[in-house]
Each structure stands twice: as structure tokens, then as C-alpha cells.
MMTF fields as JSON, N, C-alpha, C and O atoms, coordinates in Angstrom:
{
  "mmtfVersion": "1.0.0",
  "mmtfProducer": "UNKNOWN",
  "numBonds": 311,
  "numAtoms": 312,
  "numGroups": 78,
  "numChains": 1,
  "numModels": 1,
  "chainsPerModel": [1],
  "groupsPerChain": [78],
  "chainIdList": ["A"],
  "bondAtomList": [4, 2, 8, 6, 12, 10, 16, 14, 20, 18, 24, 22, 28, 26, 32, 30, 36, 34, 40, 38, 44, 42, 48, 46, 52, 50, 56, 54, 60, 58, 64, 62, 68, 66, 72, 70, 76, 74, 80, 78, 84, 82, 88, 86, 92, 90, 96, 94, 100, 98, 104, 102, 108, 106, 112, 110, 116, 114, 120, 118, 124, 122, 128, 126, 132, 130, 136, 134, 140, 138, 144, 142, 148, 146, 152, 150, 156, 154, 160, 158, 164, 162, 168, 166, 172, 170, 176, 174, 180, 178, 184, 182, 188, 186, 192, 190, 196, 194, 200, 198, 204, 202, 208, 206, 212, 210, 216, 214, 220, 218, 224, 222, 228, 226, 232, 230, 236, 234, 240, 238, 244, 242, 248, 246, 252, 250, 256, 254, 260, 258, 264, 262, 268, 266, 272, 270, 276, 274, 280, 278, 284, 282, 288, 286, 292, 290, 296, 294, 300, 298, 304, 302, 308, 306],
  "bondOrderList": [1, 1, 1, 1, 1, 1, 1, 1, 1, 1, 1, 1, 1, 1, 1, 1, 1, 1, 1, 1, 1, 1, 1, 1, 1, 1, 1, 1, 1, 1, 1, 1, 1, 1, 1, 1, 1, 1, 1, 1, 1, 1, 1, 1, 1, 1, 1, 1, 1, 1, 1, 1, 1, 1, 1, 1, 1, 1, 1, 1, 1, 1, 1, 1, 1, 1, 1, 1, 1, 1, 1, 1, 1, 1, 1, 1, 1],
  "groupList": [{"groupName": "MET", "atomNameList": ["N", "CA", "C", "O"], "elementList": ["N", "C", "C", "O"], "formalChargeList": [0, 0, 0, 0], "bondAtomList": [1, 0, 2, 1, 3, 2], "bondOrderList": [1, 1, 2], "singleLetterCode": "M", "chemCompType": "L-PEPTIDE LINKING"}, {"groupName": "ALA", "atomNameList": ["N", "CA", "C", "O"], "elementList": ["N", "C", "C", "O"], "formalChargeList": [0, 0, 0, 0], "bondAtomList": [1, 0, 2, 1, 3, 2], "bondOrderList": [1, 1, 2], "singleLetterCode": "A", "chemCompType": "L-PEPTIDE LINKING"}, {"groupName": "SER", "atomNameList": ["N", "CA", "C", "O"], "elementList": ["N", "C", "C", "O"], "formalChargeList": [0, 0, 0, 0], "bondAtomList": [1, 0, 2, 1, 3, 2], "bondOrderList": [1, 1, 2], "singleLetterCode": "S", "chemCompType": "L-PEPTIDE LINKING"}, {"groupName": "LYS", "atomNameList": ["N", "CA", "C", "O"], "elementList": ["N", "C", "C", "O"], "formalChargeList": [0, 0, 0, 0], "bondAtomList": [1, 0, 2, 1, 3, 2], "bondOrderList": [1, 1, 2], "singleLetterCode": "K", "chemCompType": "L-PEPTIDE LINKING"}, {"groupName": "THR", "atomNameList": ["N", "CA", "C", "O"], "elementList": ["N", "C", "C", "O"], "formalChargeList": [0, 0, 0, 0], "bondAtomList": [1, 0, 2, 1, 3, 2], "bondOrderList": [1, 1, 2], "singleLetterCode": "T", "chemCompType": "L-PEPTIDE LINKING"}, {"groupName": "GLY", "atomNameList": ["N", "CA", "C", "O"], "elementList": ["N", "C", "C", "O"], "formalChargeList": [0, 0, 0, 0], "bondAtomList": [1, 0, 2, 1, 3, 2], "bondOrderList": [1, 1, 2], "singleLetterCode": "G", "chemCompType": "PEPTIDE LINKING"}, {"groupName": "VAL", "atomNameList": ["N", "CA", "C", "O"], "elementList": ["N", "C", "C", "O"], "formalChargeList": [0, 0, 0, 0], "bondAtomList": [1, 0, 2, 1, 3, 2], "bondOrderList": [1, 1, 2], "singleLetterCode": "V", "chemCompType": "L-PEPTIDE LINKING"}, {"groupName": "LEU", "atomNameList": ["N", "CA", "C", "O"], "elementList": ["N", "C", "C", "O"], "formalChargeList": [0, 0, 0, 0], "bondAtomList": [1, 0, 2, 1, 3, 2], "bondOrderList": [1, 1, 2], "singleLetterCode": "L", "chemCompType": "L-PEPTIDE LINKING"}, {"groupName": "PHE", "atomNameList": ["N", "CA", "C", "O"], "elementList": ["N", "C", "C", "O"], "formalChargeList": [0, 0, 0, 0], "bondAtomList": [1, 0, 2, 1, 3, 2], "bondOrderList": [1, 1, 2], "singleLetterCode": "F", "chemCompType": "L-PEPTIDE LINKING"}, {"groupName": "ILE", "atomNameList": ["N", "CA", "C", "O"], "elementList": ["N", "C", "C", "O"], "formalChargeList": [0, 0, 0, 0], "bondAtomList": [1, 0, 2, 1, 3, 2], "bondOrderList": [1, 1, 2], "singleLetterCode": "I", "chemCompType": "L-PEPTIDE LINKING"}, {"groupName": "TRP", "atomNameList": ["N", "CA", "C", "O"], "elementList": ["N", "C", "C", "O"], "formalChargeList": [0, 0, 0, 0], "bondAtomList": [1, 0, 2, 1, 3, 2], "bondOrderList": [1, 1, 2], "singleLetterCode": "W", "chemCompType": "L-PEPTIDE LINKING"}, {"groupName": "PRO", "atomNameList": ["N", "CA", "C", "O"], "elementList": ["N", "C", "C", "O"], "formalChargeList": [0, 0, 0, 0], "bondAtomList": [1, 0, 2, 1, 3, 2], "bondOrderList": [1, 1, 2], "singleLetterCode": "P", "chemCompType": "L-PEPTIDE LINKING"}, {"groupName": "ASP", "atomNameList": ["N", "CA", "C", "O"], "elementList": ["N", "C", "C", "O"], "formalChargeList": [0, 0, 0, 0], "bondAtomList": [1, 0, 2, 1, 3, 2], "bondOrderList": [1, 1, 2], "singleLetterCode": "D", "chemCompType": "L-PEPTIDE LINKING"}, {"groupName": "ARG", "atomNameList": ["N", "CA", "C", "O"], "elementList": ["N", "C", "C", "O"], "formalChargeList": [0, 0, 0, 0], "bondAtomList": [1, 0, 2, 1, 3, 2], "bondOrderList": [1, 1, 2], "singleLetterCode": "R", "chemCompType": "L-PEPTIDE LINKING"}, {"groupName": "GLN", "atomNameList": ["N", "CA", "C", "O"], "elementList": ["N", "C", "C", "O"], "formalChargeList": [0, 0, 0, 0], "bondAtomList": [1, 0, 2, 1, 3, 2], "bondOrderList": [1, 1, 2], "singleLetterCode": "Q", "chemCompType": "L-PEPTIDE LINKING"}],
  "groupTypeList": [0, 1, 2, 2, 3, 4, 4, 2, 5, 6, 2, 4, 4, 0, 6, 7, 8, 7, 9, 8, 7, 4, 7, 3, 7, 4, 5, 7, 9, 4, 10, 2, 10, 10, 10, 6, 4, 2, 11, 7, 10, 9, 11, 9, 7, 7, 6, 9, 5, 9, 9, 1, 8, 9, 4, 0, 9, 6, 9, 9, 1, 7, 1, 7, 5, 8, 2, 5, 1, 12, 9, 3, 2, 3, 9, 13, 13, 14],
  "groupIdList": [1, 2, 3, 4, 5, 6, 7, 8, 9, 10, 11, 12, 13, 14, 15, 16, 17, 18, 19, 20, 21, 22, 23, 24, 25, 26, 27, 28, 29, 30, 31, 32, 33, 34, 35, 36, 37, 38, 39, 40, 41, 42, 43, 44, 45, 46, 47, 48, 49, 50, 51, 52, 53, 54, 55, 56, 57, 58, 59, 60, 61, 62, 63, 64, 65, 66, 67, 68, 69, 70, 71, 72, 73, 74, 75, 76, 77, 78],
  "secStructList": [7, 7, 7, 7, 7, 7, 7, 7, 7, 7, 7, 2, 2, 2, 2, 2, 2, 2, 2, 2, 2, 2, 2, 2, 2, 2, 6, 1, 7, 7, 7, 7, 2, 2, 2, 2, 2, 2, 2, 2, 2, 2, 2, 2, 2, 2, 2, 2, 2, 2, 2, 2, 2, 2, 2, 2, 2, 2, 2, 2, 2, 2, 2, 6, 6, 7, 7, 2, 2, 2, 2, 2, 2, 2, 2, 2, 7, 7],
  "xCoordList": [15.154, 16.088, 17.543, 17.955, 18.244, 19.618, 20.652, 20.75, 21.443, 22.466, 23.704, 24.023, 24.49, 25.848, 26.974, 26.98, 27.808, 29.166, 30.284, 30.552, 30.822, 32.116, 33.366, 33.391, 34.312, 35.681, 36.741, 36.809, 37.61, 38.666, 39.46, 39.766, 39.723, 40.558, 42.195, 43.133, 42.249, 43.649, 43.817, 43.217, 44.778, 44.831, 45.943, 46.826, 45.925, 46.773, 48.226, 49.093, 48.603, 49.745, 50.313, 51.527, 49.284, 49.648, 50.232, 51.334, 49.527, 50.083, 51.159, 52.094, 51.371, 52.82, 53.895, 54.969, 53.492, 54.532, 54.798, 55.891, 53.774, 54.122, 54.953, 55.862, 54.564, 55.447, 56.951, 57.842, 57.228, 58.402, 59.31, 60.524, 58.452, 59.159, 59.435, 60.51, 58.764, 58.916, 60.159, 61.044, 60.117, 61.22, 62.608, 63.658, 62.496, 63.638, 64.277, 65.445, 63.475, 63.924, 64.192, 64.907, 63.519, 64.128, 65.484, 66.082, 65.961, 67.468, 66.936, 67.877, 65.874, 65.608, 65.826, 66.112, 65.537, 65.969, 66.79, 66.689, 67.641, 68.808, 68.571, 69.506, 67.244, 66.768, 67.142, 67.48, 67.038, 67.388, 65.915, 64.902, 65.852, 64.679, 63.802, 62.64, 64.405, 63.608, 62.663, 61.475, 63.095, 62.244, 61.35, 60.48, 61.585, 60.884, 59.716, 58.62, 59.815, 58.528, 57.932, 56.873, 58.535, 57.922, 56.175, 55.397, 55.735, 54.273, 53.69, 52.52, 54.407, 53.727, 53.858, 52.861, 54.85, 55.124, 54.923, 54.573, 55.041, 54.843, 53.347, 53.224, 52.196, 50.889, 50.656, 49.646, 51.328, 51.379, 52.112, 51.725, 53.227, 53.825, 53.045, 53.14, 52.252, 51.46, 50.14, 49.774, 49.564, 48.611, 49.054, 48.343, 50.477, 50.884, 51.169, 50.781, 51.78, 52.102, 50.842, 50.928, 49.92, 48.621, 47.952, 47.398, 48.121, 47.572, 48.539, 48.035, 49.933, 51.011, 50.579, 50.69, 50.153, 50.161, 48.653, 48.479, 47.75, 46.391, 46.475, 45.847, 47.286, 47.499, 48.295, 48.009, 49.361, 50.072, 49.183, 49.338, 48.458, 47.441, 46.392, 46.158, 45.918, 45.227, 45.815, 45.347, 47.16, 48.061, 48.062, 47.727, 48.517, 48.948, 47.777, 47.949, 46.631, 45.406, 44.843, 44.249, 45.114, 44.904, 45.971, 45.713, 47.167, 48.24, 47.997, 48.406, 47.198, 46.786, 45.76, 45.531, 45.17, 43.806, 42.668, 41.677, 42.547, 41.186, 40.725, 41.587, 39.503, 39.0, 38.593, 38.658, 38.208, 37.812, 36.508, 36.203, 35.674, 34.418, 34.485, 33.642, 35.562, 35.764, 36.185, 35.849, 36.874, 37.386, 36.382, 36.35, 35.593, 34.31, 33.397, 32.877, 33.197, 32.112, 32.72, 32.026, 33.864, 34.534, 34.716, 34.935, 34.677, 34.646, 33.213, 33.008, 32.275, 30.869, 30.335, 29.589, 30.911, 30.356, 30.935, 30.35, 31.982, 32.455, 31.673, 31.967],
  "yCoordList": [36.877, 36.505, 36.678, 36.125, 37.472, 38.098, 36.861, 36.248, 36.604, 35.714, 36.409, 37.485, 35.732, 36.595, 35.425, 34.222, 36.178, 35.354, 35.963, 37.149, 34.898, 35.271, 34.611, 33.514, 35.454, 35.034, 35.028, 35.816, 33.999, 33.895, 35.11, 35.481, 35.632, 36.966, 36.594, 37.346, 35.481, 35.19, 34.812, 33.875, 35.713, 35.498, 34.683, 34.459, 34.142, 33.322, 33.886, 33.08, 35.167, 35.661, 35.856, 35.837, 36.074, 35.833, 34.589, 34.522, 33.633, 32.004, 31.891, 31.491, 32.152, 31.886, 32.722, 32.254, 33.863, 34.837, 33.897, 33.379, 33.742, 32.956, 31.8, 31.5, 30.97, 29.589, 29.927, 29.3, 31.072, 31.531, 31.913, 31.715, 32.657, 33.238, 32.118, 32.252, 31.196, 30.211, 29.259, 28.819, 29.015, 28.255, 29.009, 28.444, 30.311, 31.345, 31.163, 30.863, 31.358, 31.7, 30.165, 30.051, 28.959, 27.744, 27.195, 26.241, 28.098, 27.766, 26.662, 25.963, 26.341, 25.429, 25.815, 25.132, 27.431, 27.849, 29.089, 29.768, 29.418, 30.565, 31.501, 32.025, 31.736, 32.841, 34.425, 34.52, 35.403, 36.62, 37.216, 36.938, 37.927, 38.615, 39.315, 39.651, 39.509, 40.05, 39.066, 39.387, 37.682, 36.797, 36.074, 35.337, 36.315, 35.921, 36.702, 36.16, 37.868, 38.981, 39.101, 39.724, 38.507, 38.935, 38.27, 39.05, 37.546, 37.405, 38.635, 38.858, 39.613, 40.798, 41.9, 42.524, 42.081, 43.223, 42.868, 43.848, 41.708, 41.519, 41.574, 42.053, 41.326, 41.879, 43.174, 43.601, 44.042, 45.479, 46.189, 47.22, 45.388, 45.922, 45.732, 46.512, 44.742, 44.309, 45.387, 45.815, 45.729, 46.519, 47.871, 48.6, 48.199, 49.681, 49.569, 50.474, 48.553, 48.443, 48.386, 48.953, 47.921, 47.946, 49.388, 49.811, 49.962, 51.256, 52.318, 53.231, 52.08, 53.024, 52.595, 53.486, 51.532, 51.051, 51.679, 52.048, 51.687, 52.254, 53.877, 54.6, 54.366, 55.936, 56.25, 57.255, 55.376, 55.862, 55.603, 56.338, 54.818, 54.408, 55.776, 56.281, 56.214, 57.449, 58.55, 59.322, 58.715, 60.015, 60.111, 61.089, 58.874, 58.714, 58.916, 59.359, 58.578, 58.953, 60.335, 61.001, 60.724, 62.363, 63.162, 64.215, 62.655, 63.239, 63.241, 64.081, 62.047, 61.926, 62.831, 62.986, 63.413, 64.281, 63.751, 64.478, 62.717, 62.183, 62.891, 63.212, 63.199, 63.82, 62.72, 61.498, 63.347, 62.391, 61.801, 60.657, 62.637, 62.079, 61.056, 60.165, 61.213, 60.194, 58.873, 57.839, 58.877, 57.579, 56.929, 55.743, 57.874, 57.222, 56.566, 55.48, 57.2, 56.534, 55.397, 54.38, 55.316, 53.879, 52.849, 51.745, 52.934, 52.274, 51.645, 50.531, 52.643, 52.196, 51.164, 50.207, 51.591, 50.631, 49.421, 48.579, 49.027, 47.69, 46.856, 45.675],
  "zCoordList": [182.994, 184.038, 183.502, 182.483, 184.266, 183.456, 183.711, 184.774, 182.462, 182.918, 183.308, 182.802, 184.31, 184.589, 184.27, 184.53, 183.68, 183.425, 184.377, 184.57, 184.88, 185.817, 185.089, 184.532, 185.21, 184.821, 185.862, 186.805, 185.578, 186.613, 186.985, 188.118, 185.897, 185.952, 185.792, 186.056, 185.38, 185.117, 183.617, 183.091, 182.923, 181.657, 181.373, 182.202, 180.001, 179.274, 179.347, 179.685, 179.073, 179.48, 180.866, 181.07, 181.953, 183.082, 183.486, 184.032, 183.232, 183.322, 182.758, 183.451, 181.536, 180.847, 181.731, 182.108, 181.966, 182.941, 184.117, 184.345, 184.783, 186.351, 186.158, 186.933, 184.845, 184.55, 184.298, 184.871, 183.305, 183.186, 184.122, 184.092, 185.236, 186.318, 187.411, 187.995, 187.733, 188.485, 187.858, 188.592, 186.515, 186.127, 186.197, 186.501, 185.89, 185.924, 187.638, 187.882, 188.429, 189.962, 190.641, 191.637, 189.974, 190.271, 189.783, 190.281, 188.517, 187.961, 186.929, 186.556, 186.431, 185.447, 183.937, 182.954, 184.145, 182.631, 182.797, 183.818, 181.767, 182.197, 181.088, 180.482, 180.792, 179.864, 180.585, 181.765, 179.824, 180.074, 180.606, 179.963, 181.636, 182.273, 181.167, 181.394, 180.0, 178.811, 178.406, 178.354, 178.055, 177.673, 178.528, 178.064, 180.211, 181.182, 181.123, 181.268, 180.933, 181.072, 179.83, 179.76, 178.612, 177.255, 177.465, 176.915, 177.851, 177.881, 178.397, 178.084, 179.259, 179.575, 178.451, 178.088, 178.019, 177.136, 175.717, 175.059, 174.996, 173.643, 173.399, 172.272, 173.888, 173.393, 173.646, 173.086, 174.386, 174.464, 173.105, 172.555, 172.733, 171.566, 170.427, 169.479, 170.416, 169.172, 169.115, 168.02, 170.169, 170.215, 169.714, 169.023, 170.172, 169.982, 168.336, 167.598, 167.88, 166.407, 165.559, 164.469, 165.802, 165.226, 165.033, 164.019, 166.119, 166.155, 165.252, 164.597, 165.307, 164.609, 163.22, 162.377, 162.829, 161.373, 160.751, 159.59, 161.725, 161.086, 161.198, 160.425, 162.207, 162.102, 160.853, 160.202, 160.452, 159.214, 157.968, 156.993, 157.942, 156.723, 156.678, 155.58, 157.633, 157.746, 157.354, 156.517, 158.097, 157.619, 156.09, 155.421, 155.641, 154.184, 153.192, 152.056, 153.676, 152.828, 153.068, 152.22, 154.422, 154.188, 153.512, 152.929, 153.594, 152.641, 151.045, 150.244, 150.777, 149.328, 148.729, 147.53, 149.755, 149.236, 149.826, 149.767, 150.359, 150.9, 152.065, 152.884, 152.296, 153.219, 154.527, 154.396, 155.666, 156.633, 156.265, 156.603, 155.519, 155.204, 154.096, 153.988, 153.233, 152.363, 152.882, 152.306, 153.899, 154.433, 155.366, 155.693, 155.727, 156.696, 155.74, 155.997, 154.657, 153.591, 153.221, 153.228, 152.893, 152.285, 153.213, 152.715, 154.616, 155.655, 156.047, 156.528, 155.718, 155.932, 154.833, 155.045, 153.547, 152.544, 152.579, 151.899, 153.202, 153.287, 154.301, 154.486]
}
């Protein structure tokens, strides 16, 4: 028998954004729109930052003379 999982489709970041948006539109907070929308763009920036960091590490490893096969074998051994 196959089990099926259902999700509500609402993420924590969306709930936080909706709370901040409601507070901003009702005048209870006077934050900048950058901070009101921050739950939407901060996670995206974190992912982009992690990808950039990994890319820099790979570029440095290749510049130091490691081949792609060397990097893959070291990753597999761990």
C-alpha cells in the first residue's frame, strides 16, 4: 500500500512575509519595504552565496593543479 504525504504548500518564509506585510499595511511597523520583503529574498541570497562559495573552492582547487577526477575521488572517500 503506497503512503501519500500531503503538504499545506505554505512555507515559513511565506507566513513571515505575510505577517510583516500585514503589520506594515496596518501601520503597526514602520520598517522599510526591504525588511518587510526580507523573508522572500534572504533565503535566495543564502543559496546563491553557498553556490558561489563552493564554486570558488572548486576554481581554487583546479588552479592549484587538482584535476576533476582528484576532486571527485576525495569527495567519494569521505
